[in-house]
Structures are given as structure tokens and as C-alpha cells.
C-alpha positions as a printed Julia matrix, in Angstrom:
621×3 Matrix{Float64}:
 -36.85    3.39  -27.47
 -36.59   -0.16  -26.13
 -39.11   -2.48  -27.75
 -39.21   -4.98  -24.91
 -37.81   -3.16  -21.91
 -40.39   -0.39  -22.25
 -43.06   -2.99  -21.47
 -41.49   -3.91  -18.12
 -42.57   -1.88  -15.11
 -42.55   -4.65  -12.53
 -41.4    -8.3   -12.33
 -44.98   -9.44  -13.02
 -44.67   -8.13  -16.59
 -42.14  -10.85  -17.33
 -44.99  -13.37  -17.3
 -46.32  -11.79  -20.51
 -43.16  -12.62  -22.48
 -42.13  -15.92  -24.05
 -38.58  -17.22  -24.09
 -37.71  -15.58  -27.39
 -39.0   -12.23  -26.16
 -37.03  -12.65  -22.94
 -33.85  -13.03  -25.02
 -34.65   -9.76  -26.78
 -35.39   -8.17  -23.41
 -31.94   -9.25  -22.19
 -30.38   -7.44  -25.17
 -32.44   -4.34  -24.39
 -31.28   -4.41  -20.78
 -27.62   -4.64  -21.76
 -27.95   -1.69  -24.13
 -29.79    0.23  -21.39
 -27.04   -0.56  -18.87
 -24.21    0.51  -21.14
 -25.96    3.7   -22.22
 -26.86    4.77  -18.69
 -23.73    3.72  -16.82
 -21.61    5.44  -19.48
 -23.19    8.71  -18.29
 -23.42    8.25  -14.52
 -20.55    5.86  -13.92
 -21.01    2.72  -11.85
 -20.44   -1.01  -11.78
 -20.89   -2.24  -15.33
 -19.2    -5.57  -16.04
 -20.74   -7.41  -13.09
 -24.27   -6.34  -14.09
 -23.8    -7.29  -17.74
 -22.92  -10.77  -16.5
 -26.12  -11.4   -14.53
 -28.86  -10.25  -16.92
 -30.36  -13.66  -17.71
 -29.82  -14.87  -14.16
 -31.7   -11.89  -12.7
 -34.5   -12.31  -15.24
 -34.8   -15.97  -14.22
 -34.84  -15.14  -10.5
 -37.68  -12.69  -11.03
 -39.54  -15.19  -13.2
 -39.52  -17.81  -10.44
 -39.52  -15.83   -7.19
 -41.67  -12.96   -5.94
 -39.19  -10.41   -4.56
 -41.98   -8.38   -2.96
 -42.34  -11.32   -0.56
 -39.38  -13.67   -1.06
 -36.04  -12.57    0.38
 -33.45  -12.26   -2.39
 -30.13  -10.95   -1.07
 -27.49   -9.64   -3.45
 -24.03  -10.18   -1.97
 -21.89   -7.02   -2.27
 -24.83   -5.57   -4.19
 -23.05   -3.92   -7.09
 -24.63   -6.5    -9.4
 -28.18   -5.39   -8.5
 -28.75   -2.93  -11.37
 -30.78   -5.4   -13.44
 -32.86   -6.16  -10.35
 -33.53   -2.43   -9.96
 -34.48   -2.09  -13.62
 -37.04   -4.88  -13.31
 -38.52   -3.59  -10.04
 -39.81   -0.25  -11.27
 -36.71    1.92  -11.01
 -35.48    2.14  -14.58
 -36.86    5.64  -15.04
 -34.54    6.88  -12.28
 -31.34    5.44  -13.73
 -30.15    8.86  -14.83
 -29.77    9.56  -11.08
 -27.77    6.39  -10.37
 -25.14    7.1    -7.67
 -25.93   10.81   -7.83
 -26.79   13.07   -4.9
 -30.27   12.09   -3.64
 -30.53    9.64   -6.53
 -30.77    5.91   -7.03
 -28.25    3.98   -4.95
 -25.69    1.78   -6.65
 -26.47   -0.91   -4.07
 -29.63   -2.51   -2.66
 -31.44   -0.23   -0.21
 -34.39   -1.38    1.87
 -35.57    2.23    2.07
 -35.63    2.44   -1.71
 -37.84   -0.51   -2.6
 -39.84   -3.34   -1.05
 -37.96   -5.59   -3.47
 -34.62   -4.93   -1.72
 -34.41   -7.39    1.16
 -31.13   -6.32    2.74
 -28.64   -3.45    2.41
 -25.31   -4.63    1.06
 -22.06   -3.05   -0.09
 -19.3    -5.23    1.36
 -18.74   -8.82    0.33
 -19.75  -12.15    1.83
 -22.65  -11.0     4.02
 -25.52  -12.53    2.06
 -25.37  -16.07    3.46
 -25.36  -15.01    7.1
 -28.13  -12.48    6.46
 -30.09  -15.21    4.67
 -29.62  -17.55    7.63
 -31.15  -14.92    9.88
 -34.13  -14.55    7.56
 -34.58  -18.32    7.27
 -34.51  -18.65   11.07
 -37.01  -15.8    11.35
 -39.27  -17.61    8.89
 -39.23  -20.71   11.1
 -39.81  -18.76   14.29
 -42.63  -16.58   12.99
 -44.34  -19.11   10.74
 -44.22  -16.78    7.75
 -44.09  -18.19    4.23
 -41.34  -16.96    1.92
 -38.27  -18.21    0.12
 -34.73  -17.17    1.01
 -32.28  -16.77   -1.87
 -28.66  -15.59   -1.56
 -26.84  -14.56   -4.74
 -23.1   -14.66   -4.05
 -20.04  -14.55   -6.29
 -17.29  -17.12   -6.35
 -14.76  -14.66   -4.94
 -17.01  -13.65   -2.04
 -17.58  -17.31   -1.21
 -13.95  -17.63   -0.1
 -14.31  -15.04    2.67
 -14.39  -16.22    6.26
 -17.89  -14.89    6.92
 -19.32  -16.77    3.94
 -17.58  -19.99    4.96
 -18.91  -19.64    8.5
 -22.38  -19.25    7.04
 -21.98  -22.38    4.9
 -20.87  -24.33    7.95
 -23.93  -23.22    9.92
 -26.39  -23.96    7.11
 -25.23  -27.54    6.81
 -25.62  -27.98   10.55
 -29.01  -26.29   10.82
 -30.62  -27.79    7.69
 -32.38  -24.5     6.98
 -34.51  -24.23    3.87
 -32.66  -21.71    1.73
 -31.03  -21.43   -1.68
 -27.56  -20.13   -2.43
 -26.96  -19.14   -6.04
 -23.25  -19.22   -6.74
 -22.51  -16.72   -9.51
 -19.24  -18.09  -10.85
 -17.55  -15.68  -13.25
 -14.01  -16.49  -12.08
 -13.55  -12.84  -11.12
 -13.79  -10.52   -8.14
 -12.65   -7.07   -9.18
  -9.57   -8.74  -10.58
  -8.83  -12.41  -11.27
  -9.71  -14.76   -8.43
  -7.09  -16.38   -6.23
  -7.23  -19.27   -3.77
  -7.85  -22.99   -3.62
 -11.64  -22.66   -3.49
 -11.59  -20.69   -6.73
  -9.48  -23.39   -8.41
 -11.88  -26.07   -7.14
 -14.89  -24.26   -8.55
 -13.26  -23.89  -11.93
 -12.98  -27.68  -12.17
 -16.61  -28.39  -11.35
 -18.63  -29.73  -14.26
 -21.87  -31.7   -14.47
 -20.95  -35.35  -14.69
 -23.9   -36.68  -16.68
 -22.4   -40.17  -17.03
 -22.24  -40.54  -13.26
 -25.76  -39.22  -12.73
 -27.19  -41.51  -15.44
 -25.33  -44.5   -14.01
 -26.67  -43.78  -10.54
 -30.26  -43.49  -11.72
 -30.07  -46.62  -13.92
 -28.52  -48.84  -11.22
 -31.08  -47.7    -8.67
 -33.94  -48.46  -11.08
 -32.68  -51.94  -11.91
 -31.99  -52.97   -8.3
 -35.35  -51.69   -7.08
 -37.09  -53.97   -9.57
 -35.42  -57.17   -8.32
 -37.91  -59.2    -6.21
 -35.6   -60.36   -3.42
 -32.93  -57.64   -3.27
 -34.93  -54.52   -3.98
 -34.58  -51.75   -1.4
 -31.86  -53.54    0.6
 -29.59  -53.64   -2.42
 -30.33  -50.01   -3.13
 -29.29  -49.13    0.42
 -26.0   -51.0     0.09
 -25.23  -49.48   -3.28
 -26.14  -46.04   -1.94
 -23.28  -46.32    0.57
 -20.88  -47.25   -2.2
 -22.27  -44.46   -4.35
 -21.72  -41.83   -1.69
 -18.08  -42.77   -1.38
 -17.65  -42.84   -5.16
 -19.46  -39.5    -5.43
 -16.87  -37.7    -3.34
 -14.26  -38.62   -5.93
 -16.0   -37.93   -9.25
 -19.0   -35.69   -8.64
 -18.69  -31.91   -8.67
 -19.82  -30.15   -5.51
 -18.64  -32.84   -3.11
 -17.27  -30.09   -0.87
 -20.74  -28.61   -0.41
 -22.36  -32.01   -0.05
 -19.93  -32.84    2.74
 -21.05  -29.65    4.51
 -24.62  -30.88    4.32
 -25.64  -28.58    1.46
 -27.06  -30.17   -1.67
 -25.09  -29.06   -4.71
 -26.59  -28.66   -8.19
 -24.96  -27.5   -11.4
 -23.15  -25.89  -12.93
 -25.81  -24.24  -15.08
 -25.25  -21.94  -18.06
 -25.87  -18.5   -16.58
 -26.8   -17.04  -19.96
 -29.45  -19.6   -20.88
 -32.71  -18.22  -19.51
 -34.76  -21.4   -20.02
 -32.15  -23.58  -18.35
 -31.94  -21.17  -15.44
 -35.7   -21.03  -14.96
 -35.96  -24.83  -15.01
 -33.18  -25.12  -12.45
 -34.68  -22.48  -10.15
 -38.12  -24.1   -10.31
 -36.53  -27.36   -9.18
 -34.61  -25.56   -6.43
 -37.83  -24.06   -5.18
 -39.37  -27.52   -4.81
 -36.42  -29.04   -2.96
 -36.48  -28.35    0.78
 -33.4   -27.84    2.92
 -30.1   -26.09    2.18
 -29.0   -26.14   -1.46
 -26.56  -24.4    -3.74
 -27.02  -23.8    -7.46
 -23.77  -23.25   -9.3
 -24.23  -20.82  -12.21
 -21.46  -20.05  -14.71
 -21.54  -16.49  -16.07
 -19.27  -14.22  -18.07
 -18.48  -10.85  -16.56
 -19.08   -8.07  -19.07
 -21.25  -10.26  -21.31
 -22.73   -8.54  -24.35
 -20.49   -5.46  -24.5
 -17.24   -6.41  -26.16
 -14.97   -3.95  -24.37
 -16.24   -5.04  -20.95
 -16.11   -8.72  -21.85
 -12.51   -8.37  -23.06
 -11.41   -6.33  -20.05
 -13.8    -6.88  -17.12
 -11.34   -5.47  -14.59
 -11.28   -2.03  -16.22
 -15.05   -2.11  -16.66
 -15.78   -3.33  -13.14
 -16.25    0.18  -11.8
 -16.2     3.04  -14.29
 -16.75    6.76  -14.53
 -18.46    8.28  -17.54
 -17.11    7.0   -20.85
 -17.66    6.9   -24.61
 -19.5     3.66  -25.41
 -18.0     3.52  -28.93
 -14.42    3.45  -27.63
 -12.44    1.27  -25.28
 -11.54    2.92  -22.0
  -7.85    3.69  -22.18
  -5.54    3.55  -19.15
  -5.57    6.79  -17.18
  -2.15    8.4   -17.48
  -2.48   10.76  -14.54
  -0.87    9.51  -11.34
  -3.18    8.69   -8.45
  -2.28    8.62   -4.77
  -2.45    4.81   -5.03
   0.19    4.97   -7.79
   2.39    7.16   -5.57
   2.17    4.54   -2.84
   2.96    1.7    -5.26
   6.01    3.48   -6.67
   7.18    4.35   -3.16
   6.99    0.67   -2.26
   9.17   -0.18   -5.24
  11.87    2.1    -3.78
  11.44    0.51   -0.36
  11.64   -3.01   -1.77
  14.86   -2.09   -3.59
  16.4    -1.15   -0.23
  14.81   -3.75    2.04
  14.69   -7.4     1.04
  12.47   -8.13    4.04
   9.64   -5.94    2.76
   6.46   -7.77    1.73
   3.16   -6.32    0.43
  -0.29   -7.79    1.0
  -3.6    -6.8    -0.56
  -7.14   -8.18   -0.7
  -8.19   -8.76   -4.33
  -7.11   -5.29   -5.48
  -3.54   -5.29   -6.73
  -4.3    -2.73   -9.44
  -6.75   -0.72   -7.34
  -4.21   -0.21   -4.55
  -1.4     0.72   -6.94
   0.58   -2.48   -6.37
   0.61   -3.57  -10.03
   4.04   -1.99  -10.65
   5.35   -3.62   -7.47
   3.92   -7.0    -8.47
   5.69   -6.75  -11.8
   9.03   -5.93  -10.16
   8.76   -8.28   -7.16
   6.13  -10.95   -7.96
   7.11  -13.25   -5.08
   6.86  -10.5    -2.47
   3.36   -9.27   -3.32
   0.61  -11.44   -1.83
  -3.01  -11.22   -2.94
  -5.22  -13.11   -0.47
  -8.5   -12.46   -2.3
 -11.43  -10.8    -0.59
 -10.15  -11.74    2.86
  -9.15   -8.63    4.81
  -9.0   -10.35    8.2
  -6.79  -13.05    6.75
  -4.52  -10.42    5.2
  -3.95   -8.64    8.5
  -3.14  -11.76   10.51
  -0.85  -13.02    7.74
   0.93   -9.67    8.07
   1.21  -10.21   11.82
   2.76  -13.63   11.21
   5.23  -12.15    8.74
   6.14   -9.33   11.14
   6.74  -11.58   14.14
   8.97  -13.69   11.88
  11.24  -10.73   11.16
   9.79   -9.43    7.9
   8.35   -5.97    7.16
   4.77   -6.28    5.86
   2.8    -3.5     4.15
  -0.97   -4.07    4.03
  -2.68   -2.1     1.24
  -6.48   -2.12    1.65
  -9.25    0.42    1.11
 -10.32    2.14    4.32
 -13.9     0.89    4.1
 -12.78   -2.74    3.71
 -10.03   -2.59    6.31
 -12.64   -1.99    9.0
 -13.74   -5.61    8.41
 -10.45   -6.62   10.08
 -10.82   -4.53   13.24
 -10.2    -7.41   15.65
  -7.15   -8.66   13.75
  -5.61   -5.17   13.69
  -6.18   -4.81   17.44
  -5.53   -8.33   18.69
  -2.91   -9.67   16.3
  -0.96   -6.51   15.41
  -1.4    -3.68   17.9
  -1.5    -5.64   21.16
   1.73   -7.37   20.08
   3.18   -4.04   18.88
   4.25   -5.56   15.57
   5.8    -3.44   12.78
   2.99   -3.74   10.26
   2.34   -0.71    8.04
  -1.26   -0.22    6.92
  -1.6     1.68    3.65
  -5.14    2.93    4.03
  -6.39    3.7     0.52
  -9.56    5.69   -0.28
  -9.5     7.4     3.12
 -12.19   10.03    3.58
 -15.3    10.58    1.47
 -15.18    8.61   -1.8
 -18.36    9.95   -3.4
 -20.78    8.04   -5.59
 -20.52    4.62   -3.92
 -22.02    6.17   -0.81
 -22.3     5.2     2.81
 -20.96    1.65    2.57
 -17.74    2.74    0.87
 -16.78    6.03    2.52
 -13.49    5.76    4.4
 -14.51    7.98    7.3
 -14.08    5.6    10.24
 -10.41    4.6    10.09
  -9.03    7.39   12.3
 -11.67    6.56   14.91
 -11.05    2.83   15.01
  -7.25    3.13   14.88
  -7.39    5.67   17.71
  -8.89    3.08   20.06
  -5.85    0.81   19.68
  -2.53    0.79   21.55
   0.9     1.36   20.0
  -0.22    2.4    16.52
   0.83    5.69   14.91
  -1.51    7.36   12.4
  -0.35    9.58    9.54
  -2.22   11.6     6.94
   0.1    13.22    4.35
  -0.94   16.45    2.64
   0.2    15.63   -0.92
   2.11   13.21   -3.14
   5.61   14.31   -2.09
   4.77   14.03    1.59
   3.18   10.62    1.01
   6.41    9.26   -0.45
   8.54   10.89    2.24
   6.38    9.48    5.0
   6.52    5.98    3.57
  10.3     6.06    3.23
  10.65    7.51    6.73
   8.47    4.78    8.26
  10.76    1.96    7.06
  12.58    1.74   10.36
   9.52    2.08   12.6
   9.26   -0.79   15.05
   5.55   -0.39   15.78
   2.25   -0.52   13.88
   1.77    2.4    11.49
  -1.27    3.55    9.48
  -0.77    5.91    6.52
  -4.1     7.09    5.15
  -4.5     8.76    1.76
  -7.34    9.91   -0.41
  -8.82    8.56   -3.61
  -8.07   10.31   -6.87
  -5.39   12.15   -8.82
  -2.34   13.08   -6.79
  -1.19   16.65   -6.4
   1.49   18.69   -4.65
   0.86   21.84   -2.65
   4.3    23.23   -3.48
   5.83   23.71   -0.04
   7.57   21.76    2.69
   8.33   23.82    5.79
  10.4    21.17    7.59
  11.56   18.83    4.86
  13.83   16.74    7.07
  11.12   15.9     9.6
   7.99   14.15    8.34
   6.59   13.2    11.74
   6.26   16.54   13.54
   3.51   18.96   12.63
   4.16   21.52    9.94
   3.34   25.07   11.01
   2.57   26.66    7.65
   1.68   30.12    8.95
   2.34   31.56   12.42
   0.32   34.77   12.11
  -2.83   35.18   14.17
  -3.99   34.27   17.67
  -5.98   31.2    16.55
  -5.18   28.0    14.65
  -6.65   25.72   12.01
  -5.49   22.09   12.42
  -5.85   19.91    9.33
  -4.15   17.11    7.41
  -4.49   15.12    4.2
  -7.19   16.38    1.85
  -8.46   18.8     4.49
  -5.2    20.75    4.52
  -5.77   22.2     1.05
  -9.28   23.2     2.16
  -7.81   24.79    5.32
  -5.45   26.89    3.22
  -8.41   28.14    1.19
 -10.27   28.9     4.42
  -7.26   30.91    5.61
  -7.34   32.97    2.41
 -11.1    33.55    2.69
 -10.84   34.68    6.3
  -8.12   37.17    5.41
  -9.66   38.57    2.2
 -13.34   38.58    3.2
 -13.32   38.98    7.0
  -9.86   40.49    7.67
  -9.07   37.63   10.08
  -5.57   36.18   10.37
  -5.29   32.57   11.44
  -2.49   30.0    11.62
  -2.67   26.79    9.58
  -0.95   23.68   10.9
  -0.45   20.43    9.01
  -1.23   17.74   11.59
   0.18   14.98    9.4
   0.81   12.75   12.43
  -2.65   12.38   13.91
  -1.53   10.09   16.68
   0.37   10.64   18.85
  -0.09   14.39   18.86
   2.95   16.6    18.31
   3.35   17.89   21.88
   5.85   20.58   20.96
   3.46   22.0    18.4
   0.58   21.78   20.87
   2.58   23.78   23.42
   3.06   26.55   20.84
  -0.69   26.96   20.32
  -2.05   26.22   23.79
  -2.45   29.95   24.49
  -4.42   30.55   21.29
  -7.87   32.06   21.57
  -9.48   29.52   19.24
  -8.41   26.16   17.82
 -10.39   24.67   14.94
  -9.91   21.09   13.76
 -10.78   19.99   10.22
 -11.21   16.28    9.49
 -12.31   14.09    6.56
 -13.73   11.5     8.92
 -16.38   11.2    11.59
 -15.74   13.46   14.57
 -16.14   10.83   17.35
 -12.71    9.29   17.9
 -10.96   11.69   15.53
  -8.46   14.53   15.94
 -10.85   16.79   17.85
 -11.23   14.45   20.88
  -7.43   13.98   20.97
  -6.88   17.76   21.05
  -9.63   18.17   23.63
  -8.01   15.58   25.92
  -4.74   17.5    25.75
  -6.39   20.49   27.4
  -8.28   18.56   30.1
  -5.61   19.13   32.74
  -4.55   22.58   31.55
  -5.43   25.6    33.7
  -6.84   27.37   30.69
  -7.88   26.19   27.3
  -8.57   27.76   23.92
 -12.1    27.53   22.64
 -12.24   24.37   20.53
 -14.48   23.83   17.5
 -14.5    20.84   15.12
 -15.3    20.63   11.42
 -15.96   17.13   10.13
 -18.69   14.56    9.67
 -21.19   13.6    12.32
 -21.61    9.95   13.13
 -24.37    9.28   10.6
 -24.53    7.63    7.16
 -23.05   10.01    4.59
 -24.98   10.57    1.38
 -23.78    9.47   -2.05
 -22.84   11.96   -4.73
 -19.81   13.74   -6.09
 -17.26   14.52   -3.39
 -17.69   18.27   -3.91
 -21.45   17.92   -3.42
 -20.94   15.99   -0.19
 -18.64   18.67    1.2
 -21.2    21.31    0.22
 -24.03   19.43    1.91
 -22.11   18.98    5.14
 -20.91   22.61    5.24
 -17.27   21.7     4.71
 -16.45   24.02    1.8
 -13.96   26.88    2.29
 -16.72   29.5     2.03
 -18.97   27.85    4.63
 -16.16   27.08    7.06
 -14.78   30.63    6.81
 -18.25   32.06    7.34
 -18.81   29.94   10.45
 -15.37   30.74   11.89
 -16.07   34.44   11.44
 -19.35   34.04   13.3
 -17.66   32.11   16.12
 -14.81   34.55   16.5
 -17.25   37.44   16.57
 -19.39   35.65   19.17
 -22.38   35.23   16.84
 -22.56   31.5    17.55
């Protein structure tokens, strides 16, 4: 089917192709990517942009021995194709299938597991240090995007490299994009960098002439070198990196295979820390992705012959964004902050209405949280909209800068719970646990779209940290509101039965199905309670159920640190306690796959929960 790609089963097979054949191979790979990702979903635009670059890396380095680290990792599809995994691409991001990110357990060619941004340089430093300490012989290569380079962890890594003089290569993949358009001074600086051939030629010519003079020779070269270094910082691209002690080279055309190979061969010969600046185009080779790389960054299944049209159905992120518009209309002190995902977090409508009050800090979650703390202590009302999995990168800032000072920062925790195909690095199953360790913060988990909006409006006057977590996907309404004027206290949906099911957010709809199954299949009546405020517990509601025979908690997060331990602590000093049983995720990496498949695997479907509750209540467990 693919004239050139069919010949490639390992990186060694690239040695059998000439430059012209490599260009045809690149076209094959792009067709392969579009055809396969259109069926499985995945990260498309970023991979289309690194085809030639990945081919060049594998032509110069041996990834079975050399350590090539893909920052974030969603641009590793081409790497996987070349390293013997193309026949499994129909399982990409599927249950028990090929991961959408590098996995050391999947291939010897994957040097480090990634999923979040800006980790590659620090991981590479560790590998370079290990090389020196053990005496092993391998190259260390970190492929990092221009947006990831602006993160604090990446900058710390750059600072250390220049100090340590480690022998490693950083390839800067500059496509002027993260998920959306880049922001920040570093991004602007990179966009201005160009190879200054006139300067380089002048430098080489002057050095040659002075070296040939009989009486001046090397002394003159030394003097001129000092002048050159000062001049260089003004006119030569990459002066920032050079000042850090990292030799800068480039930029190089990221879609010219021959130029890339030549550059990488030279990089391999040069010892010490170095950075190769490569300019690429996100979405290259597929017109729809190239025209709209943001839409084609992460996609579901789609028709390759048609442009992906905007999804008209309202997501929970959209509900949050529209709720913020209402809040901003009422409160001129409200400010929203996100980390490189204005559209993804539903803030695009807010940005359009209030452009000066929506701040995108780029891929800098820690920075976002402490900026919010500074805004709050200055009398403003910040709302921080970040995906659950990425917000955990700012744990210390949430604790130290917000919660310990009891500042009124509202965290809008998007993609809470299991997210599905992106797998273990992207599931939002830890936020309840890490928020629960912190003082002063209140945690909410609304059951549907209406409750989400009501909670957000109700939290406007809160004078403490607040976290509102909500799931990924299309919004819905359950069609009832038992105590519409009170969004903080628990909602007792049914008071029949001598036992209770406690659930919130996505899990509440599952709990209602469990209730129906128990009644229709096992003739068991059980109360269902919407625990929309996870912390602090609703003490009045707890008093009403403390004489129950059984209490079951249902959570879309890991059990340690979740609702179950909070409920258990309530009964520690009670004379008698109901029998308590939790349903949720154990503290282990959660598989990738469709959300429904994940719930099935972890026995969290209505049928399996009802079956287990029946066994427990009939003393069979």
C-alpha cells in the first residue's frame, strides 16, 4: 500500500534509502498518519510537523542505545512508526493498545515516559550525568517545543546545563505553537532568530587573515575574539543560549531532510551542551491541519476529505466559560487565567468579551497559580482554569501561595476524572486527593450543567480558596434540583432505604443507575445523596445517615485522599458506625481506552456496582 513505508521495519532500514526516496517516505508517513489518526483519534498536527526531523534523528542516532527524549511526547508517532510499531497503529490510544506517548515498557527505543511538558531537558541531564558516572557511551538528545521551553522546569534545566557543561543536544522544535498560539517574551525572541550568514562569514574571514600575519597572528585573533563576543550578543541569533553557556546553532529548515542530517552530524561531533534550532510547520502536508493546527492538535475520528467543523454541542468547559461571562458582567474585579488553553478551557467566549481580563501565561501552571495569588491579595477575584492533570504541576503554589494565605482564588478544574484515550499521564484522578491535604480550600463537584453554573455564581462571594471540578465532554442535565436555593449542602435525592450511596459529579448519574438496578434486580432500596461539596463535609447530611446500615462512596478519582477517607474520619469518634465501602480507582496507573471501557475494567459500571452491593448487603463479601 505504501511504496516506501512498507520497506521500513526498523530505523536501520533508512540507510537503504537515498535522499529522494526519503522525501517519498516522508509523504508516505504523512498519508499513513492522517489515515490512521482519522480512525483512532490522537495528536495529528504536531506529528505532521516533525516527519523529516524524526527521519533525520533516526538517520544519525541509534535510538536503541542513544537516549532520545520526546518532550510532552505527543509528537512521537513518527518515531513509533520507524521503530517497528506501525502495524499496531490501528490500536493507537485504544484499550491495551499502542500508547499515544513514549512508553519505556513498549519499546527499547523509548528512553523516557513523557506526557506533560518541559521534562525532557531535566531527564536528559540525569541521563548525561549517569553516562559520566557509569562510563557508558551514548548520546543524549532532547526534542522540545518552543512553547515547552518557556516553562520553569525547562529553564531550570537550561541553567544547569550551562553550568555543568554536560555533553548533550537539545533540539528546539520551533513551530510557534503549543496547542494554541504561543505567548511570552521567549517565544517572541525565538521568532526573530535567523542565521546571520554575513556575520559568520565576516568572523571566519577576519580570523583567517589575522592568523596569517607574521607578527600579530594569534594575539590579534585573541583581541578580536573579545570584540567579536561583544558584537555577537547584539547581532547573532541565539545569544541568550550562548550566555547560558549553551552553544546555539540554527535555525535549520525542519522540512529539509538533507540539511537536518548535516546539522545533526555536526552536532554529534561537537562536545558539550548545544542547542539546534529547527523551524517546522505544525500540520505540514495535510492542508486542513496546516491551515488550522489548533483544531487538528488533538482530534477524534474524522473524515479526511473534509475539514473538521466546530462542534456545536455544549461541553462542560463551555458552560464554565459562559458562566464566567455572567460573573464578569457583575464583577469588574474578576480576572481569568489559563495556561496555553483558552479554547480548551472554554474561555474563548470570555476572551472575546473581556480581552484585557483573560490572561494566558503559556504552558506555565505554577506561574499561573502564583499570579492568581498576587491578584487575589491585591483585591481582585482570580479564576484559574486548568486541566486537572496539569494543575497538579502547581501543587506547591496552590498550597504555599494560595491556601496557606487563605486567598480567594477559584480553581476551575477541567477534565476532572478519567479522560480516556490519553491514558495515565492525562487522567484527572488526583485533584481531590491533593486538594484535600491543603488548609482552607473548599472542593465542589457539580452533577450537571445547571448545577455547574449555579455553583460558580454562588462562589462569587467566597473569601477562601475554592476548587470546582468538572468532567470532560458534552454537558448534560439530570432534570432535578431538590434544594435549588442551596448549592453548597448535599442534595438528598431519595430518602428510602436504610443505606446510602454518596456520589457527585459524573459518578452521580452512575449512582442513580445503580439505585435503579438494586431496586429492579435485587429488590434493594437505597438512598442516593449528591455530595457536591466534597470538602468540608455537609455535617447536617452526615447526621441524617449516621445510623444507616451501610454507606457506599462512589468517586471518579483515586481512593486515597478522596471522599471515602473523609467520611471514615467522621465516624472515628462515633460510638457506632455504618459499614463503609468505597467504589473508585486504586492508586495505580489507569489504563488508556474509551472512558466506558475504563469503567468496565475497574468494575465501576452500574451493573457491577449493584452486583457487589447486593453481595455486601447479603454478607457474601
